[in-house]
matplotlib code that plots the C-alpha trace (Angstrom):
import matplotlib.pyplot as plt

x = [-30.3, -28.4, -25.6, -27.3, -30.2, -27.2, -25.3, -29.4, -28.7, -25.8, -25.9, -28.9, -27.8, -24.4, -23.6, -27.0, -26.6, -22.8, -22.7, -25.1, -23.3, -19.2, -20.4, -21.9, -18.6, -16.1, -18.0, -18.0, -14.5, -12.1, -9.0, -10.1, -9.2, -7.1, -4.0, -0.5, 1.2, -2.1, 0.2, -2.7, -3.6, -7.6, -9.1, -7.3, -9.5, -12.0, -12.3, -11.0, -13.9, -17.1, -16.0]
y = [-9.1, -11.6, -10.7, -9.8, -7.5, -5.9, -5.6, -4.2, -1.1, -0.9, -0.7, 0.8, 4.0, 4.6, 3.3, 4.6, 8.7, 8.5, 7.6, 10.8, 13.4, 11.0, 12.2, 15.5, 16.1, 15.3, 17.6, 20.7, 19.8, 17.5, 19.2, 17.5, 13.8, 14.5, 16.8, 17.7, 17.3, 14.7, 12.5, 9.6, 8.2, 8.7, 5.9, 5.3, 9.4, 8.6, 5.6, 7.7, 9.8, 7.5, 5.5]
z = [11.3, 9.3, 7.0, 4.1, 6.0, 7.2, 3.1, 1.9, 4.8, 3.5, 0.7, 0.5, 2.2, 2.0, -1.6, -3.8, -2.3, -2.1, -6.6, -7.2, -4.9, -6.1, -9.5, -9.0, -7.0, -9.4, -11.9, -10.6, -8.8, -10.9, -9.1, -6.3, -7.6, -10.9, -10.2, -11.3, -7.3, -5.9, -4.0, -4.4, -7.7, -8.9, -7.9, -5.0, -3.8, -5.3, -2.7, 0.0, -0.4, -0.5, 1.9]

ax = plt.figure().add_subplot(projection="3d")
ax.plot(x, y, z, "-o")
ax.set_aspect("equal")
plt.show()
């Protein structure tokens, strides 16, 4: 398998559906990503959720 095929498979299975799931989770429970006492920044928390 070459690198290009690997990237296509990775993007399709991980990032394609994850974007929908991430937006759904942010809209349903925004306190998980943004909070007064959260030690991580919202961008870092979103990245953790994706990975």
